mmCIF file of the C-alpha atoms, coordinates in Angstrom:
data_MODEL
# 
_entry.id   MODEL 
# 
loop_
_atom_site.group_PDB 
_atom_site.id 
_atom_site.type_symbol 
_atom_site.label_atom_id 
_atom_site.label_alt_id 
_atom_site.label_comp_id 
_atom_site.label_asym_id 
_atom_site.label_entity_id 
_atom_site.label_seq_id 
_atom_site.pdbx_PDB_ins_code 
_atom_site.Cartn_x 
_atom_site.Cartn_y 
_atom_site.Cartn_z 
_atom_site.occupancy 
_atom_site.B_iso_or_equiv 
_atom_site.pdbx_formal_charge 
_atom_site.auth_seq_id 
_atom_site.auth_comp_id 
_atom_site.auth_asym_id 
_atom_site.auth_atom_id 
_atom_site.pdbx_PDB_model_num 
ATOM 1   C CA . MET A 1 1   ? 7.535   0.639   15.186  1.00 0.00 ? 1   MET A CA 1 
ATOM 2   C CA . THR A 1 2   ? 10.813  -1.103  14.412  1.00 0.00 ? 2   THR A CA 1 
ATOM 3   C CA . ALA A 1 3   ? 11.222  -4.857  14.484  1.00 0.00 ? 3   ALA A CA 1 
ATOM 4   C CA . THR A 1 4   ? 13.286  -4.632  17.679  1.00 0.00 ? 4   THR A CA 1 
ATOM 5   C CA . ARG A 1 5   ? 10.662  -2.542  19.461  1.00 0.00 ? 5   ARG A CA 1 
ATOM 6   C CA . ALA A 1 6   ? 7.942   -4.893  18.255  1.00 0.00 ? 6   ALA A CA 1 
ATOM 7   C CA . GLU A 1 7   ? 9.872   -7.893  19.617  1.00 0.00 ? 7   GLU A CA 1 
ATOM 8   C CA . GLU A 1 8   ? 10.410  -6.128  22.944  1.00 0.00 ? 8   GLU A CA 1 
ATOM 9   C CA . PHE A 1 9   ? 6.716   -5.264  23.142  1.00 0.00 ? 9   PHE A CA 1 
ATOM 10  C CA . LYS A 1 10  ? 5.765   -8.850  22.308  1.00 0.00 ? 10  LYS A CA 1 
ATOM 11  C CA . GLU A 1 11  ? 8.137   -10.276 24.923  1.00 0.00 ? 11  GLU A CA 1 
ATOM 12  C CA . ARG A 1 12  ? 6.886   -7.814  27.563  1.00 0.00 ? 12  ARG A CA 1 
ATOM 13  C CA . LEU A 1 13  ? 3.277   -8.687  26.737  1.00 0.00 ? 13  LEU A CA 1 
ATOM 14  C CA . ILE A 1 14  ? 3.965   -12.425 26.938  1.00 0.00 ? 14  ILE A CA 1 
ATOM 15  C CA . ASP A 1 15  ? 5.811   -12.032 30.246  1.00 0.00 ? 15  ASP A CA 1 
ATOM 16  C CA . THR A 1 16  ? 2.998   -9.929  31.705  1.00 0.00 ? 16  THR A CA 1 
ATOM 17  C CA . ALA A 1 17  ? 0.352   -12.399 30.581  1.00 0.00 ? 17  ALA A CA 1 
ATOM 18  C CA . LYS A 1 18  ? 2.288   -15.396 31.954  1.00 0.00 ? 18  LYS A CA 1 
ATOM 19  C CA . THR A 1 19  ? 2.909   -13.690 35.281  1.00 0.00 ? 19  THR A CA 1 
ATOM 20  C CA . SER A 1 20  ? -0.697  -12.602 35.672  1.00 0.00 ? 20  SER A CA 1 
ATOM 21  C CA . LEU A 1 21  ? -2.026  -16.031 34.746  1.00 0.00 ? 21  LEU A CA 1 
ATOM 22  C CA . ASP A 1 22  ? 0.417   -17.760 37.114  1.00 0.00 ? 22  ASP A CA 1 
ATOM 23  C CA . ASP A 1 23  ? -0.617  -15.408 39.921  1.00 0.00 ? 23  ASP A CA 1 
ATOM 24  C CA . ALA A 1 24  ? -4.304  -15.997 39.243  1.00 0.00 ? 24  ALA A CA 1 
ATOM 25  C CA . GLU A 1 25  ? -3.800  -19.763 39.119  1.00 0.00 ? 25  GLU A CA 1 
ATOM 26  C CA . GLU A 1 26  ? -1.935  -19.756 42.437  1.00 0.00 ? 26  GLU A CA 1 
ATOM 27  C CA . LEU A 1 27  ? -4.558  -17.544 44.090  1.00 0.00 ? 27  LEU A CA 1 
ATOM 28  C CA . LEU A 1 28  ? -7.379  -19.764 42.860  1.00 0.00 ? 28  LEU A CA 1 
ATOM 29  C CA . ARG A 1 29  ? -5.572  -22.855 44.200  1.00 0.00 ? 29  ARG A CA 1 
ATOM 30  C CA . GLU A 1 30  ? -5.251  -21.169 47.584  1.00 0.00 ? 30  GLU A CA 1 
ATOM 31  C CA . ALA A 1 31  ? -8.892  -20.079 47.482  1.00 0.00 ? 31  ALA A CA 1 
ATOM 32  C CA . ALA A 1 32  ? -9.994  -23.649 46.770  1.00 0.00 ? 32  ALA A CA 1 
ATOM 33  C CA . SER A 1 33  ? -8.250  -24.909 49.887  1.00 0.00 ? 33  SER A CA 1 
ATOM 34  C CA . THR A 1 34  ? -9.513  -22.157 52.200  1.00 0.00 ? 34  THR A CA 1 
ATOM 35  C CA . THR A 1 35  ? -12.958 -20.990 53.168  1.00 0.00 ? 35  THR A CA 1 
ATOM 36  C CA . GLY A 1 36  ? -14.720 -17.873 54.313  1.00 0.00 ? 36  GLY A CA 1 
ATOM 37  C CA . GLU A 1 37  ? -13.438 -14.352 53.985  1.00 0.00 ? 37  GLU A CA 1 
ATOM 38  C CA . LYS A 1 38  ? -9.881  -15.418 53.064  1.00 0.00 ? 38  LYS A CA 1 
ATOM 39  C CA . ALA A 1 39  ? -11.187 -17.430 50.097  1.00 0.00 ? 39  ALA A CA 1 
ATOM 40  C CA . ALA A 1 40  ? -13.264 -14.490 48.894  1.00 0.00 ? 40  ALA A CA 1 
ATOM 41  C CA . GLU A 1 41  ? -10.227 -12.203 49.123  1.00 0.00 ? 41  GLU A CA 1 
ATOM 42  C CA . LEU A 1 42  ? -8.097  -14.688 47.165  1.00 0.00 ? 42  LEU A CA 1 
ATOM 43  C CA . ARG A 1 43  ? -10.761 -15.019 44.475  1.00 0.00 ? 43  ARG A CA 1 
ATOM 44  C CA . GLU A 1 44  ? -10.954 -11.228 44.166  1.00 0.00 ? 44  GLU A CA 1 
ATOM 45  C CA . ARG A 1 45  ? -7.179  -10.987 43.773  1.00 0.00 ? 45  ARG A CA 1 
ATOM 46  C CA . ALA A 1 46  ? -7.266  -13.738 41.140  1.00 0.00 ? 46  ALA A CA 1 
ATOM 47  C CA . MET A 1 47  ? -9.984  -11.913 39.243  1.00 0.00 ? 47  MET A CA 1 
ATOM 48  C CA . ALA A 1 48  ? -7.924  -8.698  39.381  1.00 0.00 ? 48  ALA A CA 1 
ATOM 49  C CA . ALA A 1 49  ? -4.917  -10.554 37.925  1.00 0.00 ? 49  ALA A CA 1 
ATOM 50  C CA . LEU A 1 50  ? -7.080  -11.950 35.136  1.00 0.00 ? 50  LEU A CA 1 
ATOM 51  C CA . LYS A 1 51  ? -8.482  -8.469  34.446  1.00 0.00 ? 51  LYS A CA 1 
ATOM 52  C CA . ARG A 1 52  ? -4.942  -7.070  34.153  1.00 0.00 ? 52  ARG A CA 1 
ATOM 53  C CA . THR A 1 53  ? -4.088  -9.809  31.663  1.00 0.00 ? 53  THR A CA 1 
ATOM 54  C CA . ARG A 1 54  ? -7.232  -9.163  29.651  1.00 0.00 ? 54  ARG A CA 1 
ATOM 55  C CA . ASP A 1 55  ? -6.566  -5.422  29.620  1.00 0.00 ? 55  ASP A CA 1 
ATOM 56  C CA . SER A 1 56  ? -2.987  -5.876  28.427  1.00 0.00 ? 56  SER A CA 1 
ATOM 57  C CA . LEU A 1 57  ? -4.176  -8.201  25.662  1.00 0.00 ? 57  LEU A CA 1 
ATOM 58  C CA . TYR A 1 58  ? -6.815  -5.662  24.600  1.00 0.00 ? 58  TYR A CA 1 
ATOM 59  C CA . ASP A 1 59  ? -4.124  -2.969  24.541  1.00 0.00 ? 59  ASP A CA 1 
ATOM 60  C CA . ALA A 1 60  ? -1.969  -5.189  22.322  1.00 0.00 ? 60  ALA A CA 1 
ATOM 61  C CA . GLN A 1 61  ? -4.938  -5.853  20.050  1.00 0.00 ? 61  GLN A CA 1 
ATOM 62  C CA . ASP A 1 62  ? -5.594  -2.130  19.730  1.00 0.00 ? 62  ASP A CA 1 
ATOM 63  C CA . ALA A 1 63  ? -1.943  -1.485  18.864  1.00 0.00 ? 63  ALA A CA 1 
ATOM 64  C CA . VAL A 1 64  ? -1.992  -4.171  16.171  1.00 0.00 ? 64  VAL A CA 1 
ATOM 65  C CA . ILE A 1 65  ? -5.222  -2.802  14.702  1.00 0.00 ? 65  ILE A CA 1 
ATOM 66  C CA . GLN A 1 66  ? -3.765  0.715   14.650  1.00 0.00 ? 66  GLN A CA 1 
ATOM 67  C CA . LYS A 1 67  ? -0.615  -0.516  12.895  1.00 0.00 ? 67  LYS A CA 1 
ATOM 68  C CA . GLY A 1 68  ? -2.726  -2.414  10.362  1.00 0.00 ? 68  GLY A CA 1 
ATOM 69  C CA . ARG A 1 69  ? -4.844  0.638   9.618   1.00 0.00 ? 69  ARG A CA 1 
ATOM 70  C CA . HIS A 1 70  ? -1.740  2.779   9.247   1.00 0.00 ? 70  HIS A CA 1 
ATOM 71  C CA . ALA A 1 71  ? -0.190  0.274   6.829   1.00 0.00 ? 71  ALA A CA 1 
ATOM 72  C CA . ALA A 1 72  ? -3.429  0.101   4.837   1.00 0.00 ? 72  ALA A CA 1 
ATOM 73  C CA . ARG A 1 73  ? -3.578  3.905   4.655   1.00 0.00 ? 73  ARG A CA 1 
ATOM 74  C CA . LEU A 1 74  ? 0.036   4.101   3.452   1.00 0.00 ? 74  LEU A CA 1 
ATOM 75  C CA . THR A 1 75  ? -0.610  1.408   0.849   1.00 0.00 ? 75  THR A CA 1 
ATOM 76  C CA . ASP A 1 76  ? -3.746  3.154   -0.367  1.00 0.00 ? 76  ASP A CA 1 
ATOM 77  C CA . ASN A 1 77  ? -1.898  6.468   -0.663  1.00 0.00 ? 77  ASN A CA 1 
ATOM 78  C CA . TYR A 1 78  ? 0.961   4.802   -2.552  1.00 0.00 ? 78  TYR A CA 1 
ATOM 79  C CA . VAL A 1 79  ? -1.393  3.092   -5.000  1.00 0.00 ? 79  VAL A CA 1 
ATOM 80  C CA . HIS A 1 80  ? -3.250  6.349   -5.648  1.00 0.00 ? 80  HIS A CA 1 
ATOM 81  C CA . ASP A 1 81  ? -0.015  8.317   -6.081  1.00 0.00 ? 81  ASP A CA 1 
ATOM 82  C CA . LYS A 1 82  ? 1.785   5.742   -8.252  1.00 0.00 ? 82  LYS A CA 1 
ATOM 83  C CA . PRO A 1 83  ? -0.785  3.434   -9.883  1.00 0.00 ? 83  PRO A CA 1 
ATOM 84  C CA . TRP A 1 84  ? 1.505   2.072   -12.612 1.00 0.00 ? 84  TRP A CA 1 
ATOM 85  C CA . GLN A 1 85  ? 4.235   1.141   -10.162 1.00 0.00 ? 85  GLN A CA 1 
ATOM 86  C CA . ALA A 1 86  ? 1.643   -0.601  -7.990  1.00 0.00 ? 86  ALA A CA 1 
ATOM 87  C CA . ILE A 1 87  ? 0.406   -2.556  -11.038 1.00 0.00 ? 87  ILE A CA 1 
ATOM 88  C CA . GLY A 1 88  ? 3.997   -3.522  -11.847 1.00 0.00 ? 88  GLY A CA 1 
ATOM 89  C CA . ILE A 1 89  ? 4.643   -4.703  -8.302  1.00 0.00 ? 89  ILE A CA 1 
ATOM 90  C CA . ALA A 1 90  ? 1.416   -6.716  -8.277  1.00 0.00 ? 90  ALA A CA 1 
ATOM 91  C CA . ALA A 1 91  ? 2.269   -8.270  -11.654 1.00 0.00 ? 91  ALA A CA 1 
ATOM 92  C CA . GLY A 1 92  ? 5.767   -9.179  -10.461 1.00 0.00 ? 92  GLY A CA 1 
ATOM 93  C CA . ALA A 1 93  ? 4.404   -10.733 -7.279  1.00 0.00 ? 93  ALA A CA 1 
ATOM 94  C CA . ALA A 1 94  ? 1.814   -12.688 -9.290  1.00 0.00 ? 94  ALA A CA 1 
ATOM 95  C CA . LEU A 1 95  ? 4.561   -13.933 -11.626 1.00 0.00 ? 95  LEU A CA 1 
ATOM 96  C CA . VAL A 1 96  ? 6.712   -15.130 -8.728  1.00 0.00 ? 96  VAL A CA 1 
ATOM 97  C CA . ILE A 1 97  ? 3.746   -16.826 -7.013  1.00 0.00 ? 97  ILE A CA 1 
ATOM 98  C CA . GLY A 1 98  ? 2.730   -18.454 -10.304 1.00 0.00 ? 98  GLY A CA 1 
ATOM 99  C CA . MET A 1 99  ? 6.264   -19.784 -10.830 1.00 0.00 ? 99  MET A CA 1 
ATOM 100 C CA . LEU A 1 100 ? 6.349   -21.162 -7.290  1.00 0.00 ? 100 LEU A CA 1 
ATOM 101 C CA . ILE A 1 101 ? 2.981   -22.869 -7.706  1.00 0.00 ? 101 ILE A CA 1 
ATOM 102 C CA . SER A 1 102 ? 3.905   -24.355 -11.093 1.00 0.00 ? 102 SER A CA 1 
ATOM 103 C CA . ARG A 1 103 ? 7.042   -25.955 -9.649  1.00 0.00 ? 103 ARG A CA 1 
ATOM 104 C CA . ARG A 1 104 ? 4.966   -28.296 -7.497  1.00 0.00 ? 104 ARG A CA 1 
# 
């Protein structure tokens, strides 16, 4: 997934979550001021909006986990295929981090 697609997905997820939560909040406010069958219907609609939000967040979590596993698999394959290059990269990163820490 490219950075642009990831940003679009993130924005869509945030918009969906905000909309669903706003809808649920409004429905619960209406349900609090009404009674009887209308209140029960409003509460059910609010719960459905919250369920949609939860489901979309679970879907996002699954996508992130899948991407993490894929990255870990690629890294593992790279390290097994090119161990000396991986050691060199790790040593270079450690050197840079050490220099940054020693500057403080």
